[in-house]
N, C-alpha and C positions, 0 to 999 in steps of 0.2 A: 097292411096296417103296421106291422112291426118295423118295416123299412122306413115308412114315413115318420114314425115316432123317433127312430134313431136319427134320421136326417134333421128333425126338429131339434133334438137334443144337441147334436153336433153344431148346428147353425147357431143356436143360442150360446153355446160354449165359445164358438169362434168369435162372436161379437164381443164377449167379455174379454177374451184373450187379446183382441185388438186394443181394447181400452187399457189393459195391463201393459201392452207393448208401447203405447203412446206415453203412458205415465213413466215407465222406465226410461224411455228415450229422453223425456223432458228432464230427467235427473241424471242422465248420462250413466245409467247403471246397466251393466251387462248381466243378464240372467241366464243361468245354466241349469237345465233340467237334467238331473242325474237319475238314471234308470238302471235297475239291476234286479236280480233275484235277492231274497233275504240272505244276509250274511256275506254278500260279495265284497263288502268293505267300503260302502259309500261314506259313512261317517269318518272312518280312518283316513280316507283319501282327502276329505275336506280338512281334517286337522293337519295333515302333512302339507297341504297346500297353504294353509294359514301360516305355518312355520316358514315355508319357503318364500312367501311373499310378505313377510313381516316388514313393515315400514314402507312397502311399495304399493299396497292396495288394501283397502278396508273391506272386509268380507262380512256379509250377513247370510243367514241361512233360514229358509223355510223348511221345517222338518215335518215330513208326512209319514204317518204311521196309522195302522188300523186302530191301535190303542197304545197307551203308555206315553211317557215323555222321557224315556231313558236316554235316547240319543241327544235330544235337545239339552238335557241336563249336562251331558258330557261336553257338549260344545260350549255351553254357558260357563262351565267350570274352567274351560280353556280360554275364556275371555272373548268368545265369539258371540256376536249379537244373533240370537236365535229365537224363533217363534214356532210353536208347535201347532200342527193341524192333525187332529184325530178324525179319521173318516168314519168311525163307528161301524166298520165292517166293509166299507168300500175298498175296491182293489186298486184305486188310483186317485190322484189329485185331479181336480178340474180347474178351469179358469176362475170360476166363482170363488172357490176356496182360496186360491192364490190372491185374488182381488181383496178378499177380506183380510188376509194376512198382511198385504201391502199397506192397508189402512192403519195397521198397528205397528209398523216399523218406522224408525227414524231414517227415512230414505236419504236424507242429506248427509248421513254418516256412512253410506255404503257405496262402494265402487263395483263390487262383484257380489251378485246374489246367487247362491247355490240353492236350488229347489230340490231337496232330497225326496224323490217320489216314493210311493209305497213299493215295497219289494215285490216285483211282479214283472214277468217278461212279456205279458200279453196286453193287458188293459192300458197301461200308461202310453203306449205307442199311438193310440188313436185320438188323444186329446191334446190340443194346442193350449199351452198355458200362458202364452205371450212371451216365451223365452227367446233368447237369441241363439242358443246352442242346445242341441240334444246330445247328451253324452251317455253311452252305455258302458257299464262296468261289468266285467265278467271275471270271476275268480277261477284260478286253475283247478281247484278241486271239483268244480262243476262239470268238467269235461269239455272237449273241443268240438262237440257236435251242435252247439246251440244255434249258430246261424242257419242251419238246415231246419231246425225245429221252430224257430221264431224269426222268420225272414223279415217281417215288416219292421220289427224293432231295430234290427241291425241295418236294414237298407236305408232307414231314415236318419241314422246317426251322423252327427258331424264329427264325432270322435269316438273311438273305442279304447277303453283302458283295460288291459289284461292285468288283473291284480293278483297278488300273492305269488309272484314269480319265485320267491324263496322256497316254495313248496314243489317246484317243478321236478326235483329229483325223487319226490315221494308220491307223485300222482301220475295218472295216465293222461297226459296232456301233450299232444304233439304241437309245439309252439309254431314251428315253421309251416306245418300243414294247416294249422288254424289260420295263420296270417293269409295264406294262399286262398283258403276257403272264403274268408271274410272279404278279401279284395274281389272275389268273384261276385259277391253280393253288393258290395259298396266300394267303388274305386276312388271316391272323392274324400272319404273320411280320413282324418289323422289317426294314427295307431300308436299306442304307448304301452310298453310292458313295464310294470312298476311293482314295487314291494313296499307296503307300509311299514314293514319291519326293518328291512335293510336300507331303505331309502332309494333303492335302484329306480331310475327313471323319473323320479319326482321332479328333479331340476328341469328336465326336458318338458314334462307336462306343465309345470308352472310357467315356463317360458312361453309355451303355446298359449296359455290362458292370458298372459299379459299382452301378447301380440294381438289376440282377438279383442281384448279390452281397448287397446289403442285404436283398432278399426271401428269399434262401436262409438268411441268418443269423437272420432273424426267424421262419423256419419257414413262410412263406407259400407 
Protein backbone atom coordinates (compact mmCIF):
# COMPACT_ATOMS: atom_id res chain seq x y z
CA UNK A 1 0.00 0.00 0.00
CA UNK A 2 2.75 2.46 0.94
CA UNK A 3 4.64 1.66 -2.28
CA UNK A 4 1.56 2.40 -4.39
CA UNK A 5 0.91 5.68 -2.59
CA UNK A 6 4.52 6.74 -3.15
CA UNK A 7 4.28 5.84 -6.84
CA UNK A 8 1.08 7.87 -7.17
CA UNK A 9 2.68 10.87 -5.46
CA UNK A 10 5.76 10.73 -7.69
CA UNK A 11 3.66 10.22 -10.82
CA UNK A 12 1.53 13.29 -10.06
CA UNK A 13 4.67 15.28 -9.24
CA UNK A 14 6.35 14.27 -12.49
CA UNK A 15 3.35 15.36 -14.55
CA UNK A 16 3.48 18.85 -13.03
CA UNK A 17 7.26 18.90 -13.40
CA UNK A 18 6.82 18.32 -17.11
CA UNK A 19 4.40 21.27 -17.26
CA UNK A 20 7.04 23.40 -15.53
CA UNK A 21 9.67 22.20 -17.99
CA UNK A 22 7.53 23.12 -21.00
CA UNK A 23 6.75 26.56 -19.56
CA UNK A 24 10.41 27.28 -18.87
CA UNK A 25 11.38 26.07 -22.34
CA UNK A 26 8.82 28.38 -23.94
CA UNK A 27 10.46 31.30 -22.14
CA UNK A 28 14.01 30.02 -22.82
CA UNK A 29 14.71 30.02 -19.08
CA UNK A 30 17.25 27.64 -17.58
CA UNK A 31 16.20 26.35 -14.15
CA UNK A 32 18.85 25.13 -11.69
CA UNK A 33 17.83 23.10 -8.65
CA UNK A 34 20.31 23.86 -5.85
CA UNK A 35 20.44 21.20 -3.14
CA UNK A 36 22.53 21.05 0.01
CA UNK A 37 22.40 20.69 3.76
CA UNK A 38 21.50 23.80 5.80
CA UNK A 39 24.28 26.38 5.90
CA UNK A 40 26.28 25.02 2.97
CA UNK A 41 26.12 28.39 1.22
CA UNK A 42 23.35 28.20 -1.41
CA UNK A 43 22.27 31.82 -1.02
CA UNK A 44 25.85 33.11 -0.97
CA UNK A 45 26.64 31.16 -4.14
CA UNK A 46 23.63 32.72 -5.84
CA UNK A 47 24.70 36.21 -4.81
CA UNK A 48 28.26 35.63 -6.08
CA UNK A 49 26.85 34.26 -9.34
CA UNK A 50 24.67 37.34 -9.75
CA UNK A 51 27.76 39.52 -9.33
CA UNK A 52 29.78 37.45 -11.81
CA UNK A 53 27.04 37.51 -14.45
CA UNK A 54 26.06 41.16 -14.05
CA UNK A 55 24.90 42.47 -17.44
CA UNK A 56 25.16 39.02 -19.05
CA UNK A 57 22.14 37.18 -17.64
CA UNK A 58 19.05 38.09 -15.65
CA UNK A 59 18.63 35.89 -12.59
CA UNK A 60 15.52 34.98 -10.62
CA UNK A 61 15.25 32.83 -7.52
CA UNK A 62 12.62 30.58 -5.99
CA UNK A 63 13.61 30.39 -2.36
CA UNK A 64 12.52 27.27 -0.46
CA UNK A 65 12.58 27.08 3.34
CA UNK A 66 10.68 25.33 6.08
CA UNK A 67 9.81 28.77 7.46
CA UNK A 68 10.94 32.43 7.40
CA UNK A 69 11.93 34.62 4.45
CA UNK A 70 15.43 35.58 5.57
CA UNK A 71 17.25 34.38 2.45
CA UNK A 72 14.66 35.79 0.06
CA UNK A 73 15.01 39.17 1.76
CA UNK A 74 18.82 39.03 1.34
CA UNK A 75 18.40 38.35 -2.35
CA UNK A 76 15.79 41.08 -2.81
CA UNK A 77 18.03 43.60 -1.07
CA UNK A 78 20.74 42.71 -3.59
CA UNK A 79 18.35 43.48 -6.44
CA UNK A 80 17.54 39.86 -7.29
CA UNK A 81 14.00 38.90 -8.27
CA UNK A 82 13.05 36.36 -5.58
CA UNK A 83 9.89 34.63 -4.42
CA UNK A 84 9.57 32.68 -1.18
CA UNK A 85 8.07 29.22 -0.66
CA UNK A 86 7.61 28.08 2.92
CA UNK A 87 6.93 24.35 3.14
CA UNK A 88 5.49 24.50 6.64
CA UNK A 89 7.67 21.64 7.83
CA UNK A 90 8.15 19.80 4.54
CA UNK A 91 11.71 18.67 3.87
CA UNK A 92 11.79 19.48 0.14
CA UNK A 93 10.15 21.45 -2.65
CA UNK A 94 7.92 19.66 -5.13
CA UNK A 95 6.82 20.46 -8.66
CA UNK A 96 3.45 21.85 -7.57
CA UNK A 97 5.10 24.38 -5.26
CA UNK A 98 7.42 25.47 -8.05
CA UNK A 99 4.48 25.70 -10.47
CA UNK A 100 2.69 28.09 -8.11
CA UNK A 101 5.83 30.19 -7.75
CA UNK A 102 6.30 30.38 -11.54
CA UNK A 103 2.81 31.84 -11.85
CA UNK A 104 3.91 34.73 -9.63
CA UNK A 105 7.20 35.55 -11.37
CA UNK A 106 7.78 37.86 -14.35
CA UNK A 107 9.29 35.10 -16.47
CA UNK A 108 9.98 37.40 -19.41
CA UNK A 109 12.54 39.16 -17.20
CA UNK A 110 14.49 36.00 -16.25
CA UNK A 111 17.19 34.04 -18.06
CA UNK A 112 18.40 31.81 -15.23
CA UNK A 113 16.12 30.61 -12.45
CA UNK A 114 17.80 29.26 -9.34
CA UNK A 115 15.52 27.05 -7.24
CA UNK A 116 17.03 27.04 -3.76
CA UNK A 117 15.68 23.83 -2.29
CA UNK A 118 15.11 23.15 1.39
CA UNK A 119 18.34 22.32 3.23
CA UNK A 120 18.37 18.51 3.19
CA UNK A 121 20.56 15.83 1.62
CA UNK A 122 17.85 13.15 1.32
CA UNK A 123 14.34 14.28 0.37
CA UNK A 124 15.04 16.74 -2.49
CA UNK A 125 16.82 14.10 -4.58
CA UNK A 126 13.61 12.17 -5.27
CA UNK A 127 11.47 14.99 -6.69
CA UNK A 128 11.69 16.37 -10.21
CA UNK A 129 10.85 20.08 -10.26
CA UNK A 130 11.07 20.58 -14.01
CA UNK A 131 14.63 21.88 -13.73
CA UNK A 132 17.32 21.62 -16.37
CA UNK A 133 20.19 21.08 -13.92
CA UNK A 134 20.59 19.53 -10.49
CA UNK A 135 23.46 21.06 -8.54
CA UNK A 136 24.67 19.85 -5.15
CA UNK A 137 26.57 22.19 -2.85
CA UNK A 138 28.75 20.75 -0.10
CA UNK A 139 30.70 22.94 2.32
CA UNK A 140 34.06 21.82 3.62
CA UNK A 141 33.08 21.93 7.34
CA UNK A 142 30.52 19.17 6.65
CA UNK A 143 33.25 16.59 6.03
CA UNK A 144 34.30 14.61 2.98
CA UNK A 145 32.23 11.44 3.56
CA UNK A 146 28.85 12.66 2.25
CA UNK A 147 28.86 10.80 -1.12
CA UNK A 148 29.02 7.54 0.86
CA UNK A 149 26.14 8.56 3.13
CA UNK A 150 23.85 10.16 0.51
CA UNK A 151 24.73 8.42 -2.79
CA UNK A 152 21.44 9.16 -4.60
CA UNK A 153 21.81 12.91 -4.28
CA UNK A 154 25.39 12.90 -5.54
CA UNK A 155 24.81 10.32 -8.27
CA UNK A 156 22.03 12.40 -9.85
CA UNK A 157 23.89 15.71 -9.80
CA UNK A 158 24.85 17.54 -12.97
CA UNK A 159 27.41 19.50 -10.98
CA UNK A 160 28.92 19.53 -7.51
CA UNK A 161 30.11 22.74 -5.88
CA UNK A 162 32.54 22.31 -2.98
CA UNK A 163 32.04 25.53 -1.06
CA UNK A 164 34.01 27.33 1.66
CA UNK A 165 37.42 26.32 0.36
CA UNK A 166 38.82 29.23 2.38
CA UNK A 167 38.31 27.01 5.44
CA UNK A 168 40.27 24.01 4.16
CA UNK A 169 43.25 24.79 6.40
CA UNK A 170 40.98 24.71 9.46
CA UNK A 171 38.76 21.66 8.86
CA UNK A 172 39.23 17.95 8.32
CA UNK A 173 38.44 17.74 4.62
CA UNK A 174 40.58 15.79 2.13
CA UNK A 175 39.84 17.68 -1.09
CA UNK A 176 41.71 15.36 -3.46
CA UNK A 177 40.31 12.27 -1.75
CA UNK A 178 36.81 13.70 -1.91
CA UNK A 179 37.08 14.44 -5.62
CA UNK A 180 38.17 10.85 -6.23
CA UNK A 181 35.28 9.49 -4.16
CA UNK A 182 32.76 11.68 -5.93
CA UNK A 183 33.98 10.64 -9.36
CA UNK A 184 33.48 7.05 -8.26
CA UNK A 185 29.80 7.87 -7.69
CA UNK A 186 29.27 10.25 -10.60
CA UNK A 187 31.70 10.51 -13.53
CA UNK A 188 29.65 12.87 -15.70
CA UNK A 189 29.12 15.78 -13.30
CA UNK A 190 31.13 18.99 -13.41
CA UNK A 191 33.08 19.74 -10.24
CA UNK A 192 33.88 23.17 -8.82
CA UNK A 193 35.80 24.22 -5.70
CA UNK A 194 34.71 27.71 -4.67
CA UNK A 195 34.75 30.24 -1.88
CA UNK A 196 32.07 32.83 -1.42
CA UNK A 197 34.51 34.79 0.72
CA UNK A 198 37.63 34.90 -1.47
CA UNK A 199 35.85 34.43 -4.80
CA UNK A 200 37.94 31.39 -5.69
CA UNK A 201 36.33 29.30 -8.42
CA UNK A 202 33.35 31.62 -8.95
CA UNK A 203 34.49 32.68 -12.42
CA UNK A 204 34.77 29.06 -13.58
CA UNK A 205 31.39 28.20 -12.07
CA UNK A 206 29.73 31.22 -13.71
CA UNK A 207 31.29 30.35 -17.08
CA UNK A 208 29.83 26.84 -16.84
CA UNK A 209 26.39 28.25 -16.02
CA UNK A 210 26.54 30.51 -19.08
CA UNK A 211 27.63 27.60 -21.25
CA UNK A 212 24.63 25.57 -20.06
CA UNK A 213 22.31 28.54 -20.63
CA UNK A 214 23.50 28.77 -24.24
CA UNK A 215 22.70 25.07 -24.68
CA UNK A 216 19.20 25.51 -23.28
CA UNK A 217 18.53 28.48 -25.53
CA UNK A 218 19.70 26.57 -28.59
CA UNK A 219 17.50 23.62 -27.68
CA UNK A 220 20.37 21.17 -27.22
